N, C-alpha and C positions, 0 to 999 in steps of 0.2 A: 840707528838705521838711518834717520832722515839726514843727520849730520854727515854721515858717509856719503849719501846722494848728493847733497849740496856741494861738498868738497869734490867729489868726482865730476860734478857739472862744471866746477870752475877749473878744474886741474885738465879736464879736455879742451876746454875753449880759451882759456885765458893765456897770453904770452908769458906772463910773470904773475908771482903771487904777492899780494899786499894783504897784511893783516892787523887789525887795530891800529890804523895810522901809523904803521911801521915802514920800513923801507922796502924797495923792490926785492923779490926773493925769486930763485927759480920756480916754474910752475910745478915741480916736482913736490915742492911743500905741501901744495893742495892735495895732491895724490897720496903722499905718504899720510896726511891727516885722514884723508879718507880710508886708507887701509887700517888706520888705527881704530876708527870708529866703526867700520864693519866688523873688525875682530872683536871688538868689544861687544856689538850686538849678538855675534854668534855666541859668545860665552854667556851673556845675559839671558838671551833667548833660550838656549838650550836648557839652563837651569829652570828657566820658567816653563819649559815644554812647549814654547811657541814655536811650531815647526815653520810656519810661514816666514815668520820674521828670521830664522836661521837661514832658510834657504834662500831668501832675498838677500841677505847680508853675504852669503857665499857667493850668490851671482855677482853681486856689486863688486866684491872683493876681487873676482876673477877679472872683471873688466879693469879693474884699477891695476892689478899686477901685468896686464898685457901693457900698460902704458910705461910701467915701472922695467919693463923688461924680464920680469921674473915668470918665463913661460911654464916651468915646472909647478909653480905655485898656482898660476892661473889655470892649467889644465887640470889639476886636482881638485880646485874649487868647481870648475865647470863640469866636471864628471858628477858631483854630488847633486847636481841640478837636473831635473826630469826634463824631457823635451816639451812636454805640455805646461810647463811652468810659466807663470807671468806674474809679474808685480807691477802693478800700475799706479800713476799718481793721478788723484781724482779731480775733475774741474765741475763747475757749478754755474749753471745758468740762473742767477738769482738777481741780475741787475746790477752787479758789481764786475767790472771788466777786469779786476784783478783776478778773478775767480773763473773767468772764462779760458776754455781752450782757445788761445789766442790765434791758432792757425785756422780753426774753424770760424772764428769771429771774422778774419780777415779775408776768408774765401767764402762766406756765407751769403753774398749779395743781400745783406739785411744789417746796413746798408752797403757794407765794403766789397769791393771785389779788388783788393790790393795784393792777393798771393794768386799766383798762376804757375802751372806747369809747363807753360810755354817757354820754349829755348832751353830745357833741361834735358838731360838724358833720358830721363823717365817719359818724355813725351813721346819719342820713337820707341823706347822700349816696350810701352804699354801697348802701343798700336800693333807692334810686332808679335807679341806673347799674350796679351789680355792677362797678364800676372796680377792677380786681384790684390797682390800687397802694394801696388804702385797705381791703382785705379785713378782715373780721371774722367772727366766728361768736357766736351766743348760746349759752352754755353751759347756760342755764336755772338757774344758781347765781348765789347772792349773792356780792359780792365780799368780800374780807377787810376793806378799809378802810372808813371811815366818812367821808362828806362833811359838812363842817360845815353843820348846820341840817337835813341830809337823813338821816343815818345811814347804814347799809349800802345800796349800789346794786348794780343788775343786773351781773353779769360778762360782758361782751361781750369776748371775747378777739381780741386783735389777731392777724392771721396773717402779717404783712409778716416776722416774725421767728420762725420756727419752733422754734428750739432756742437754748440758751445760747451755742452756738459760732456762731451765724449773724453774718456780717459787717454792719457798717453802712457805707453810702456816704458817704464824704468829699466827692468830687466827681463829676460825671458830665457827659457829653456833652449830656444832656437838660436839666440845669439850665443849660448854656451856651445851648442855644436861647432859653431862658427869658430869660436876660439879654440876648440879642440883641434879644427882643421888648420888654422893658422898655426898653431904650435906644431903640427905635423910638418907643414911646409917650412918652418925654421928649422926643424930637425931633419929636412932633406926626404921625407916622405911624402912626396907629392900625389902619389896614386892613393894613399890613405886620405888625403885631404880632398880630393876629388869626389870619392867615394861617399864622404860626409856632405860635401856640397851637394851632390846630386840626390842623395837621399831626402834633403831638405827640398830641393825643387820638385822632387817627384810627389812629396807630401803637399806642396802648394799647387799640384796640378799642371805644372809649367814643363817645357822640354828639359831633358839633361844637356850638361855642357861636355864637350869633348876634347880633352886635353893631352898634348903627346910630349910635354916637358914641363918642366919645373916653373919656368916663366910664363908659360899660357895658364897653369894653375894657379899662380899668383895674381895674373889678370882676373881670372874668375872669381878668387876668392874676394878681390878687392870689389868686385862690381855686385856681388852676392851680399855684402855687408852693406852697401848702399840700398839695395833693394829690401832687406830684410829690416834695416833700421831707419827706413824712409821717414823723413819728418819727425824724427825722435831727437833732435838736437846732438847726434853722434858723429856726424861725417867729418867735422873740422878736426876734431881730436885723431881720427884716422888718419887723415891728409898730412896731419903734424908729424906724427909718430913715424909713417912710411918715409916720409921725406927725411926725416933725421937718421934712420936707419939705413937709408939708401935700398929698400928692398926692391926686387925686381918685378915685373908685372906693370903694365899700362894702366893708367887711368882714361876715362873717355875725354876726348878732347874738350867737351863742354864742361869738365870737372877741372880744366887747367886755365888759371887767370893769366890774360895776356900782359906784356910787358908795360902797356900803355894804359892798363886799367886802373881806374881810381880804387879798386879793391885789392891793388896789389900789396898794400901794407897789412891788409887783414885776410890775405888768402889761406894761412895756415893757422892762425890764432888772432884772438882780440887783444889790441894793446890796452895797457891800463888807461882808462877813460880820463878826460879832461876834469871832470868833476872831482876825480880822487886826486889828481894832481895839484888842483887849484885849492884844495882844502887839507892837503898831506904836508906838512912842513918836511917831511922826509924825501919827497919827490919832487922832481924839476923835469921841465921838458927838454 
């Protein structure tokens, strides 16, 4: 199960796969490995009667199948996961930074103020909707870090992770409902997709969305995934696959990297790091 999640994280975020000092391979190698690990976890967990492991593995495999373009398999796996299910990665405040929730650590003002919601789509969205899924507070303080071309910016503290011991969700039933909604969109049934999206929004206590066509429904699906999976390390993978498949529906302008930005080379995925290139004889710049 953990190997599945590790490979899912790599497959969703890296531009290419490198395994055991080998050559660069397509990122799908990580995703295929993740699918195999999750399938094994389902088989072993079923035999052992470990229901939580089986459900978590199905949820993880559903997400991987989305990126592999297997919408039938993704929807089948997602359908087996209850909406109230969550599988989390635990973090611990025991004096070891490697075990901290690093988002909370970076935004805890103890001593760091290097993570801010300022200048993101969620700044205005939370102000307008008070959607607790993306809550933040204005501390009235400047942040510690400087943004290129801007210098220090306001420290708007995220409230999703209140402490360094806060868990981060790896899979949830609510994500599964969004997978089902996206599968409906892929299949051309945008009305069914909007019904699912609006049910999630109603459950979250925020206003529903009104779409009149497929493109608007795609826009709302993309925004809802951003809200539901906020700060869980999942957004870059969505950007990559939506860009690769040319899906309709607009991203918020604040989610689109400008042509002159220093982030242009990593706006959809992370390149192989220099540390790997410098120590791997099978790679070169």
